[in-house]
One Martini backbone bead per residue (centre of mass of N, CA, C, O) as a GRO file, in nm:
protein
  130
    1MET     BB    1   8.534  -7.344  -0.163
    2LYS     BB    2   8.563  -7.331   0.171
    3PRO     BB    3   8.677  -7.538   0.416
    4PHE     BB    4   8.440  -7.489   0.622
    5GLU     BB    5   8.211  -7.560   0.414
    6ILE     BB    6   8.298  -7.851   0.369
    7LEU     BB    7   8.269  -7.929   0.672
    8ILE     BB    8   7.971  -7.864   0.697
    9GLU     BB    9   7.871  -8.069   0.483
   10GLN     BB   10   7.983  -8.320   0.627
   11LEU     BB   11   7.831  -8.296   0.888
   12ASP     BB   12   7.554  -8.299   0.767
   13ARG     BB   13   7.572  -8.579   0.652
   14LEU     BB   14   7.634  -8.733   0.924
   15THR     BB   15   7.378  -8.645   1.063
   16ALA     BB   16   7.177  -8.776   0.854
   17GLU     BB   17   7.298  -9.076   0.882
   18TYR     BB   18   7.292  -9.096   1.224
   19GLY     BB   19   7.189  -8.871   1.367
   20GLU     BB   20   7.172  -8.624   1.605
   21SER     BB   21   7.241  -8.786   1.869
   22THR     BB   22   7.482  -8.957   1.773
   23PHE     BB   23   7.656  -8.724   1.682
   24ARG     BB   24   7.671  -8.572   1.958
   25TYR     BB   25   7.785  -8.801   2.122
   26THR     BB   26   8.045  -8.842   1.968
   27LEU     BB   27   8.155  -8.550   2.016
   28GLU     BB   28   8.168  -8.586   2.319
   29LEU     BB   29   8.363  -8.824   2.332
   30ARG     BB   30   8.596  -8.681   2.170
   31ASN     BB   31   8.640  -8.446   2.374
   32ARG     BB   32   8.718  -8.616   2.616
   33ARG     BB   33   8.958  -8.759   2.485
   34ARG     BB   34   9.122  -8.502   2.425
   35LEU     BB   35   9.165  -8.429   2.726
   36GLU     BB   36   9.294  -8.712   2.820
   37ASN     BB   37   9.555  -8.685   2.606
   38ARG     BB   38   9.720  -8.428   2.766
   39ARG     BB   39   9.880  -8.528   3.023
   40ARG     BB   40   9.642  -8.520   3.229
   41THR     BB   41   9.465  -8.505   3.496
   42PRO     BB   42   9.183  -8.621   3.573
   43ARG     BB   43   8.893  -8.552   3.646
   44LYS     BB   44   8.695  -8.537   3.951
   45ARG     BB   45   8.487  -8.645   4.182
   46PHE     BB   46   8.328  -8.490   4.440
   47GLY     BB   47   8.240  -8.455   4.749
   48TRP     BB   48   8.041  -8.275   4.955
   49SER     BB   49   8.266  -8.200   5.160
   50LYS     BB   50   8.422  -8.024   4.959
   51TYR     BB   51   8.208  -7.814   4.915
   52GLN     BB   52   8.196  -7.727   5.220
   53LYS     BB   53   8.496  -7.647   5.249
   54LEU     BB   54   8.496  -7.424   5.023
   55TYR     BB   55   8.270  -7.254   5.131
   56ARG     BB   56   8.408  -7.176   5.402
   57LYS     BB   57   8.671  -7.067   5.293
   58GLN     BB   58   8.502  -6.842   5.099
   59ARG     BB   59   8.243  -6.743   5.251
   60GLY     BB   60   8.024  -6.783   5.002
   61ILE     BB   61   8.215  -6.683   4.759
   62CYS     BB   62   8.259  -6.601   4.441
   63PRO     BB   63   8.558  -6.555   4.268
   64LEU     BB   64   8.446  -6.440   3.991
   65CYS     BB   65   8.178  -6.244   4.095
   66ARG     BB   66   8.160  -6.178   4.419
   67LYS     BB   67   7.917  -6.345   4.508
   68GLU     BB   68   7.679  -6.511   4.660
   69MET     BB   69   7.621  -6.836   4.769
   70VAL     BB   70   7.437  -7.127   4.724
   71LEU     BB   71   7.436  -7.450   4.883
   72LEU     BB   72   7.348  -7.624   4.601
   73ASN     BB   73   7.271  -7.862   4.405
   74GLY     BB   74   7.351  -7.725   4.077
   75GLU     BB   75   7.462  -7.417   4.165
   76VAL     BB   76   7.748  -7.555   4.215
   77GLU     BB   77   8.104  -7.563   4.146
   78ILE     BB   78   8.402  -7.715   4.081
   79ASP     BB   79   8.702  -7.546   4.015
   80HIS     BB   80   8.975  -7.492   3.808
   81LYS     BB   81   9.184  -7.245   3.800
   82ASP     BB   82   9.411  -7.426   3.640
   83PRO     BB   83   9.339  -7.616   3.354
   84ASN     BB   84   9.676  -7.654   3.270
   85ARG     BB   85   9.763  -7.810   3.492
   86SER     BB   86   9.975  -8.084   3.564
   87SER     BB   87  10.046  -8.042   3.859
   88GLY     BB   88   9.801  -8.057   4.101
   89PHE     BB   89   9.511  -8.041   3.984
   90ASN     BB   90   9.346  -8.167   4.247
   91ASP     BB   91   9.426  -7.966   4.437
   92ASP     BB   92   9.323  -7.737   4.668
   93ASP     BB   93   9.488  -7.485   4.529
   94ASN     BB   94   9.303  -7.550   4.245
   95LEU     BB   95   9.039  -7.494   4.393
   96GLN     BB   96   8.690  -7.382   4.346
   97LEU     BB   97   8.399  -7.232   4.418
   98THR     BB   98   8.114  -7.188   4.209
   99HIS     BB   99   7.911  -7.095   4.002
  100ARG     BB  100   7.788  -7.243   3.741
  101ARG     BB  101   7.783  -7.004   3.530
  102CYS     BB  102   8.066  -6.910   3.582
  103ASN     BB  103   8.218  -7.164   3.507
  104ARG     BB  104   8.091  -7.191   3.216
  105SER     BB  105   8.210  -6.910   3.118
  106LYS     BB  106   8.503  -6.965   3.161
  107SER     BB  107   8.603  -7.248   3.109
  108SER     BB  108   8.952  -7.299   2.977
  109ARG     BB  109   9.100  -7.069   3.077
  110SER     BB  110   9.347  -6.907   3.170
  111VAL     BB  111   9.450  -6.729   3.442
  112TYR     BB  112   9.523  -6.479   3.279
  113LYS     BB  113   9.250  -6.454   3.113
  114GLN     BB  114   9.064  -6.438   3.360
  115SER     BB  115   9.187  -6.191   3.498
  116LYS     BB  116   9.158  -5.996   3.253
  117ARG     BB  117   8.855  -6.024   3.222
  118LEU     BB  118   8.805  -5.921   3.541
  119GLY     BB  119   9.012  -5.697   3.630
  120ARG     BB  120   9.264  -5.872   3.750
  121ASN     BB  121   9.510  -5.983   3.907
  122MET     BB  122   9.643  -6.280   3.965
  123ALA     BB  123   9.670  -6.272   4.274
  124GLU     BB  124   9.383  -6.189   4.332
  125PHE     BB  125   9.240  -6.422   4.182
  126LEU     BB  126   9.380  -6.659   4.370
  127ASP     BB  127   9.244  -6.523   4.603
  128THR     BB  128   9.005  -6.693   4.823
  129ARG     BB  129   8.955  -6.505   5.093
  130GLN     BB  130   8.840  -6.203   5.027
   0.00000   0.00000   0.00000
């Protein structure tokens, strides 16, 4: 039996023992803790004024898909351009406003991987002036 098959069986047993919701909640907590332990500044919640400022700065254009955004709660998210940046993680020059779906599809790829995926060089990708 392959190692990943053994792990799947163990996960199935734990899910059956503790219940689906408890199991998923525990995994979510573990993933959050893993992200916080990487000597990185924790993500913070930004006020609506920060969303408005980024929207004006970007002229309402999502830097990931280059399409117009509607400034509605739940439709846009503040994204960290470089999710692996250690210093200045929450600084304005590392933040951009994106469509929720664009941000979620980007996940935590490096700036290089993001720009390569979108077919743009890194300087063009990081330029939010459009």
